[in-house]
N, C-alpha and C positions, 0 to 999 in steps of 0.2 A: 503494499499500501504505501503509495506517495504520501511526502510529508504533507503536501497541499490539501489531498483528500483528506488525510487523519485531521487536519485542522479544521476542514469544512465540518465533517463529522462532530467532531467534539463541539464545536461552535452551535451544531444543530440541536445536541443533546442539552448544552447548558440552555439554551432559548425554550426547549420542550420543559425543561425542570424550572424556569422560571415562570412560564405560562402556568404550568401544573400550580405551582404556590400559590399564583394569583387566583386562579380559579377557586383552589381550596378555601383562600380569604372571602372572595365573591360569594360562594356558596355559604358559607359560615352566616356572613351577613344577611345574607337574603333567607335563611332558614331561621333567623331571628326575628324578622320582619313579617309578625302575624297578625297584627293588628289591622281591623279594616273600620276606616271611618270616613268621614267628610274631611277634605283637608282644605285649608285656607292659603292661598297662594298669592303673595305681592310682588309685582313685577314693577321695580322703580328705577331711579336713576336718570342721568340725563340723556343717555344715549337712544337712538332710533330703534324702535322695533318692539315697544311696550306694548301697544293696543294689537300689533300684529301677532304677537306671542300669544295674547288672550283670546283673541279670535281663531286663531290656529287649534287653541286647545278646545274651543267651544266644537270646530269643525271635526275635531277626533273623537269628540263625545258624541257628536250626531253620527258618526261612522260605528259608533258601540251600540246605538239603540238607544242612548240616553237623551232626557229632554233637557234643553238649556233656558235659561232667561237671561236678558241682556238689556242692561241700563247703561247708555252712553251719555255720560255728563260733557259739559262743555261743547261739545260738537254743534255746529248751527246748521240750519235747514240747508244752507247752499253749498255744504260741504257734503259731497257725495261719499258714500262709504262703500267702496269696492268688494269689502268682505260681506257687508250687508245685502248687497245685490245678489250674491251668491246665497247667503243663509235666510233671508227673506223667503225663500222657495219653499223652506221648511216649515213646520208649525211651531214658531219661535214666540215667546213673548218677549215682546220688545220695546221700548221706550227710548226716545230723545230728548234730552235736555232741552235743545234746540236753540239756545240763545246765542251759541258762538262765543268766541274768545272775549274775555272780559275787556279788554283793549278797544276791542270792536264795537261791543254793545254801549260801553259807558254808563252803565246804569244799575249802578248796584241792585237798587230795590227790586228791577226785574230780573236779574240774576239769581237775587237770593227766592225770589217766588219760585222761579223756576225750578232752582236745586230742592227747594223742600218739595216741589211736585215729584220730581224725580226720586227722590228719597222715598215718598210714600209708596210709589211703586217698587223701588227696590224693597223696601221692607216686606210688601205682600210677596215678594217672589220669596225671600230669605225665609218667610214663614209657612211657604208651600211646600209640603213633603212630596208632591207630586213632580217638582222642579229638581232635577239632579246636580245641576250645575249652573251658578250663577255668574256673570260678567259684570263687574261694576268698574267699566271702561272710563279712567281718568277721575276717579272719584277721590283722588288724593288730594287734587286744588280744592275741593269742597270744603275739605278741613283746614288745609292750609289758608284759604279766605274767611274762614268761620261762619259759611254759610249754613253748614250741618254740624248738628251738635254731636261731638267725637264721642262723648259717654252711651249716646243712644245707637249710635254705629256699632259700638262694641258689645251693648245689649244685644242688639239683633244678630250681630254675628254670632254670639257665645250661646244664645238661645236658638238657633236654626236647628232643622232637623239635622240628626246626629251622621246621615250619611251624603249629607249633601255638601257639595265641593263649592267653593268661592274662589274668584279671582279679581283683584285689584289691581288697576295699573295707574300709572301716571308718575310724574316727579315729585320729591321731596315728601314722601311717605312719611307720617307721623310715626314716630318711633315707638309709641304704643302699639300701632298696628303691626308694626315690624315685628316687636316683642309676641305678640299675641299669634303671628301667622305660623305656619308649620314649615313654609317653604317662601324662602326670599332670594330674589334674583335681583342684581343691581347691573342696570344697563350703562356702560359708560362710553361716552363716545372717543374714538382717535382720531377719526376725521369723519367730516361730514361734507357733503356736495354743495351745499347750502352757504357754508363758509368762503366757498370758491364763486359764488355769484351763480350755481345753478338753481333754478327753482324746482319747487315741489311737480313732480310729474306723475300724470295719471298710470295707475297701475302699478308704481313703484312706492309712492308716497300717500297715495290714498285711493 
């Protein structure tokens, strides 16, 4: 056997041994994860893709026959949502706050009133055991601006049906929601096309 062939076999054996060790550790962790319950997921940070991730999870849930509910905070009626163009083909309970960004409305009273209506819709979904997964898209802003009471949000989340999953998206998520969540992902920007003067584009950004 040549020295080169021997080295190759030795490397393959070492690789196999490492992978077997990794697999044993993964299998052990999987075996310990036996609890089944609704999961609260927070997707926050300043990077792009938080809402997209939330909608993607809703689509995944639909693929498994689960029933979702969606509330979109912030989004205005003039903002077409490509994800909802697909998802509205399914029997999904859906509400859009509809006022748009606060710097566009420049009307705090209108924003607060719309937020409270959206939150009532959210609470109804969070109390409905027939809804398997609830997406509260960009709700973090409602807490940051003080439009919705944080204690009331936490009460609704903690008293929801035990198997119901909840996704909360948006920047600057309050630390109490992060502490309450089971899974937290923080999306951070490395680069963004907008910084180079490239406008938001249909099918990619909305």
